[in-house]
N, C-alpha and C positions, 0 to 999 in steps of 0.2 A: 379315703382322705376326709379330714374334718371339714374341708372346705365344701364337701358335697352334703354336708348336714346342716339343717336349719338350727341356728344358735340363738337363744334369746337369754339375756341376762335380766333376771327378775328384780334387780334393784342396784342403782348406782346413783351416786352424788358426786361426780367428778367436777373439777374446774373446767367446764366444757370449752373445748377449743378445736380449731381444725386439725391440730396434730392427734388429738384423742379421737376424733371421727375417722381420721385416716388409719390409726392404730385398731380400730374396730373392724375396719374393713380388712385390714392384714390379718387379723385374727379370726376372721370369718363370722363376726357377729353380725346378725341380721336385724336384730331389735333389742331395745333395752328399755326398762322401766326406769324413767328418770325421775328422781325426787324433785318435786317442783318447790315445795315449801316444808318448813318445820313449824315455826311459830307465827308466820305472817297472818296479817288480817287480811280481810277480802280486798281492800285496796291494794295492799302489797302483793297479794297473790295474782291480781289482774296485772301488775307490773311484771311479775316473774313470768307471766304467759306472754306478755309483750317481748320480753327478752327472748324467749324460745322462737317467737315469730320472726324476730330478726335474724336468729341463727338459722332458722328454716330458709330464710330468703338469701342469706349471705352464703350458705354451704349447701345450696339446693342440689349439687352434684353429689353429695355425700350423705345426706340426712333428708328425712320427710317425717311429717306428723302421722301418728297412728290414732285414727278416730274409731275405728273398727277392726276386729281381728284380720279381716281380708287384706287391710293395709299393710300387715307384716309380709305376707305372700308378695303384694304388689311391690314393696320396697326390695325384697330379695330379687325378684325378677329384674329389677331395675338397677341392681348392683349398689343400692343405697342402704343405710341404716334407719329402720323404723323406730321412732321415739314415741313411746306412750307415757303420759304424765301421771304422778301420782303424789298425795299428800302424806307426810309421815305424822300428822296431826289433824284434829279436826277445826283448827283455827280458821281455815278458809271459809267456813260457814258460819262462824261466830255463833250467834244464838238464834239464827234465822233458818227455818227448815226449808224456806223457798230457795235458798242458796245451794242445796244440794242438786236440784234440777238444772239450775243456772251454771254451775261449775261443770256438770256433767256435759251440758251443751257446749260448753267452751273447750271440752277436751279433757277433763280430768276423769280419767278411768277408774282410779283406785284411791281410796282414803282409809288411813288408820284412825280407829276411834280415839286412841290415846298415843302420847309419846312420853313414856315413862311415868308420868305423873297423873294424878286424877284430872279428868277432863269434864266438860259438860256432859259427856256421853258415856264414860265408862272410867275404869281404874287402870291406872298404868302400873307396870311390873315393879317399880321402886318404892311404891306406897306401902306403909306397914299394914294397912287393913284394906282388903279388897271389897268395896261395897257393891260391886256388880254393875250391870247396866242400869243408867239412870232412866227417869221418866221420858226425858228428851231423847235419850239414846234409843229407847224402843222405837219412838216415832221416826228418828233418822233412819234406823236399819230398815224399817218398812219402806221409807222413801228411796232409800239407795237400791233396795230390791227392785223397786218400781222402775227406776230410771236407767238401771243398768250400770250402777257404780259399785265396784267390787269392795267388799269389806276386809280389811287387812287388820290383823291383830298382833303383829309383830312385836310391838312394844307395850302390849297390854298384860294385865295380870291373869291369874288362872281363872278364877271364878267369871270374871268379865268376859274371858274368851269363851269359855263353855257356854255362858248364857247367850253370847252374840251367835253362837252355833245353833243353839236351840231356838232362838228367835227368828234367824234369818231363813227364809224360804228358798236362798240361793246359795251357792257355794261360798265358803269363808276361806281366805287364804292367810298364811304366815309367809310373807314374801322374802324374809331375811333372817333366818334364825337356825339353830341346831338342836338335836335332842338333849335335853338336860342329863339324861342317863349316861350320855357320852362325855359331855363336859357341864358341870354344874354352875353355869353363870346364870345370872338372874334373868338375862334376857332369853336364855334357852328354854325350850319348852318340854313339859312332862309327857310321858307316854299317853296319859289320859287325854291331854289336848291334841296330840298328833293323831290319834285314833279318831276323835270328834271331828277333826279338821277333814279327815279322809272320808269319813261317813257323810259329811255334808256334800261330798264331791269336790272338796277344795284341794288346796296344793300347799306344799311345804317347799319354799325355796331355800337351799343351803347357804348359809353365810360363810364367807371366807375372810370376814373380818377377825384378825388374830385374837382379839379378847374374847371371842366366841369359840375358839378352838383350844383343843387340848395341846399344851406345850406352847401355846401362843404362836409367835412368828417362827417357832422352830417345828411346828406341826408339818408332818411330810404329806406329799400327795397322796401316798399309799394309805396313810392313816386317815385322811380326808374321805378318800373314796371307799375305804373299808367301812367308815361311818355311814355313808350313803347306802352300802350294800346291806347292812345290818338294819337300816330303817326300811329299806325296801322289803325285807322280810316281814317287818311288823305292820305295815300300813299298806303295801302294794306299790310297785314301780310306777304306777300311773298317776299317783298323787305327788311325785317328786319332781322338782326342778332346781334350778340354780338362781340364787340371788346374792351375788358376790358381796354387795355392799362396799364395792370399790369407791373410794374417795380420792381419786388420782389428782395430785397436784394442788390440793386444797391446802391453803394457810391455816395455822393454828387458830386464827380468828374465827374460822367457819366452825371448827371443832367446839369452840367456846359457845358460839351461838347455838349449835345443835344441843349442847348439854344444859345451858344456862337460859337461853332466850332472854326474856325480860323479866323472868320471875324470880332470880335469885341474885344477891349481892356477892354470895359466896361461891367459890368455885365447886362445881358439881363434876366429880371425877368419873361418873358413869361406872363401867365395869372394871376401870383401872384404879389408880391411886395416885397420890401426890407425886410418887416416884415416877410415874409414867403418865404425866399429864397431857402430853402431846400425842401426836399420831404414832401408833405402833410401827415397828419395822415392817416392810412389805414382805410377803410370802416369797421365797425364791422362785417357786413354780407359778406364781400368779402375779407378777411385777405390774402388768398392765394388760390392756385388752388384747395385745398380740400373743399371750400366753394361753388363750382359750383351747388351743390343740392340746395342750398339756392335760387339761381336764378330760378331753375325749379320750386320750390314751390311757389315763388313770383309771376311767370308768371300765374300759376294755380289760385292763390289766387285772381287775378284781373280779371278773367273770361276767359282767353284763353282755347280753347279746347286742347286736347292732341295732335292732328295733328299740330295745331298752335304753340304750345309749342315746338314740335319737329323741326318745321320749324325754328323758332327763335334761338333755341339752336344749330343747326348745319346743317340741311338738306338744308336750303337756301343758307348757305355758299358753300356746295358741289354743288348745282345746278348752282351757279353763277360761280364756277370755270369751270363747264362743259361747260357753254355758252361762257366763255371769254378766256380760256387758250389753247384751241386747235388751233394749228398753221393753217392757211389758207393755202389750197393747191396752188401750184404755177400755175401760168396761163400758159397755153399751147398755143403756137403759131400755128395758122394755115397757112399752106404753101399756 
């Protein structure tokens, strides 16, 4: 039964409520990487953290914060959902490298270096020219390695991603995307990038966002799981996880904030177009968190062993966090 399997979703940005937390428990979800911010400043990021503290207080019977990987197992034993926080952009540190450690100490475990556009650190996947990792970006990668904050390149361009992997001494992840060879969306990743991520000891979380899927909302569970199987053949099943990118119950205004932030007066349609400016239709096999058993069944159906399914559905995420989030010990000076 899937209820006996540790399940970790490597990316959601839902309109959080008690109903959704209850649905997570019904679906067997033990932990979730929750997007804290997209374009928020330091001060706004602190407010988002305050909102999560209120949720942890109000729904303490259902959820708890994850500050270290062991908290995921602790949450599971207690029948609660562990929530670990991540940023989909580098805006929470603004132009201050000291904020990397400050944010990590406050519970930010993961940070993307870009969100589609050029940032102070690297280049996003929608820019015409990929300039790679910036001078500031090199310093931030080193600091993220030191404090145990995971580098996420989900929305970054190719050169920037490859350079981040080369510069980082710790695993680099793509928390939510798919192979471009399967579906050539701008946000999906080349085989070269996928191999680099695997060689870093990192992880690819497969997205279930319809704009990243073959046939969009009509993508079948079998097609999705077959994609995962073919990727396992390429880079190894131990480097695979799930990052659904579920944005459950979010209004269109949130989608506009994700795409436009404060940087554009014109509507940016991302992977879609003016014809599909709103949220895509949900997948029939992943309408909400109660449908996670469908993923378990689908992976079994395409031939994964029980151990491999357990890895993809959660154990690989925990192992990644164990490799990448432990702060490095301070160097001792020899007299």
